[in-house]
C-alpha positions in Angstrom: 5.4 22.5 12.7 7.9 19.7 12.7 7.9 16.6 10.4 8.6 13.6 12.6 9.8 10.1 11.5 8.6 7.0 13.2 9.5 3.3 13.1 7.0 2.3 15.8 4.7 -0.3 14.3 1.6 0.9 16.2 1.9 4.3 14.5 2.8 2.7 11.1 -0.1 0.2 11.3 -2.5 3.0 12.3 -1.6 5.1 9.3 -1.9 2.2 6.9 -5.3 1.2 8.3 -6.6 4.8 7.7 -5.6 4.7 4.0 -7.8 3.4 1.2 -5.3 3.3 -1.7 -1.6 2.7 -1.8 0.8 3.6 -4.6 3.3 0.9 -5.6 6.5 2.1 -7.3 8.5 -0.3 -9.4 11.3 -0.1 -11.9 10.7 -0.9 -15.6 14.2 -1.2 -17.1 15.6 2.1 -16.1 12.3 4.0 -15.7 10.1 4.3 -12.6 6.5 3.2 -12.8 3.9 3.8 -10.1 0.4 2.3 -9.9 -2.4 2.8 -7.3 -3.7 -0.4 -5.7 -6.4 -1.5 -3.3 -4.8 -3.5 -0.6 -5.1 -5.4 2.7 -2.7 -5.3 5.6 -2.4 -7.8 8.4 0.4 -8.9 10.7 2.8 -6.4 9.2 2.3 -7.9 5.7 0.8 -6.1 2.7 -1.5 -7.8 0.3 -2.4 -6.7 -3.2 -4.5 -8.1 -6.0 -4.9 -7.3 -9.7 -6.0 -8.6 -13.1 -4.0 -11.5 -14.6 -2.2 -9.4 -17.3 -0.8 -5.9 -17.8 2.4 -3.8 -17.6 2.7 -3.9 -13.8 2.8 -7.7 -13.8 5.3 -7.8 -16.6 7.5 -5.4 -14.6 7.1 -7.2 -11.2 7.9 -10.6 -12.7 11.3 -9.2 -13.9 12.0 -7.1 -10.8 9.9 -7.8 -7.6 11.5 -4.9 -5.7 8.9 -2.3 -4.8 8.5 0.9 -2.8 4.9 1.4 -1.5 3.6 4.8 -0.4 0.5 5.3 1.8 -0.7 8.8 2.7 -3.7 10.2 4.5 -5.6 13.2 3.3 -3.3 16.2 3.6 -4.6 19.5 5.0 -3.4 23.0 4.3 -2.3 25.2 7.2 -0.5 28.5 7.5 1.3 30.6 10.0 1.1 34.0 8.5 -1.5 34.4 5.7 0.3 37.1 3.6 3.5 35.1 3.5 3.5 32.3 0.9 6.4 30.4 2.5 4.4 30.1 5.8 1.9 27.7 4.1 2.4 24.0 4.4 0.5 20.7 4.7 -0.3 18.4 7.6 -0.1 14.7 6.7 0.6 11.2 7.8 2.5 8.9 5.5 4.2 5.5 5.4 6.9 4.3 3.0 7.4 0.6 2.7 10.2 -1.2 0.8 10.0 -4.9 0.0 9.7 -7.6 -2.6 6.5 -8.9 -4.2 5.8 -12.6 -3.8 3.1 -14.1 -6.1 0.6 -16.3 -4.3 -0.7 -19.2 -6.4 -2.3 -21.5 -3.7 -6.1 -21.4 -4.2 -7.0 -21.4 -0.5 -4.3 -18.9 0.4 -5.6 -16.6 -2.4 -9.1 -16.8 -0.8 -7.6 -16.0 2.7 -5.8 -12.9 1.3 -8.8 -11.7 -0.7 -10.8 -11.7 2.6 -8.0 -9.7 4.2 -8.3 -7.2 1.4 -12.1 -7.1 1.6 -11.9 -6.6 5.4 -9.8 -3.5 4.9 -12.7 -1.9 3.0 -15.8 -3.5 4.5 -14.9 -4.7 8.0 -16.1 -8.2 6.9 -13.9 -11.2 6.0 -16.4 -14.0 5.3 -17.0 -13.5 1.6 -17.7 -16.3 -0.9 -15.7 -16.6 -4.1 -16.3 -18.7 -7.2 -13.5 -20.8 -8.6 -13.0 -18.8 -11.9 -12.7 -15.6 -9.9 -9.9 -16.9 -7.7 -8.2 -18.7 -10.6 -8.1 -15.5 -12.6 -7.0 -13.0 -9.9 -3.3 -12.3 -9.3 -2.6 -12.1 -5.5 0.6 -10.7 -4.2 2.2 -10.5 -0.8 4.9 -8.0 0.4 6.7 -8.5 3.6 8.4 -5.2 4.5 12.2 -5.1 4.5 12.1 -1.5 5.6 9.2 0.7 6.7 8.9 4.2 8.2 6.2 6.7 8.9 6.2 10.5 8.8 3.7 12.7 10.6 3.4 16.4 10.3 0.7 18.2 12.3 
């Protein structure tokens, strides 16, 4: 079974919309650091949110370059059961490279939080109180490079 790479945004968007958690890789000095995030995705733009403090924010403020990984549930398959090397996995994945931009505008944060909520609930008309929006960190990543791989 062949592993095929795609740059077609219909395929990329379809995979991203199937996934519930992405993994954001960043660089802390000379060490990699990867954190899972809930996210929203709309118009080829990735949106993230998190608490207002922590290691990931310290890192991203120093170096906003990120690599984001999305992957669907992998499934085992095999060609010849007694041969270990004939086992492999089917999967769909996307790798996205870009820079984090911190969003501070109150109304823009609400809009983005609704994009994130829509990814999980299908709804985008939630109400938010002022302290919640003031205390959430909202980030936007416009991809500089994005590819998908599909096997199976």
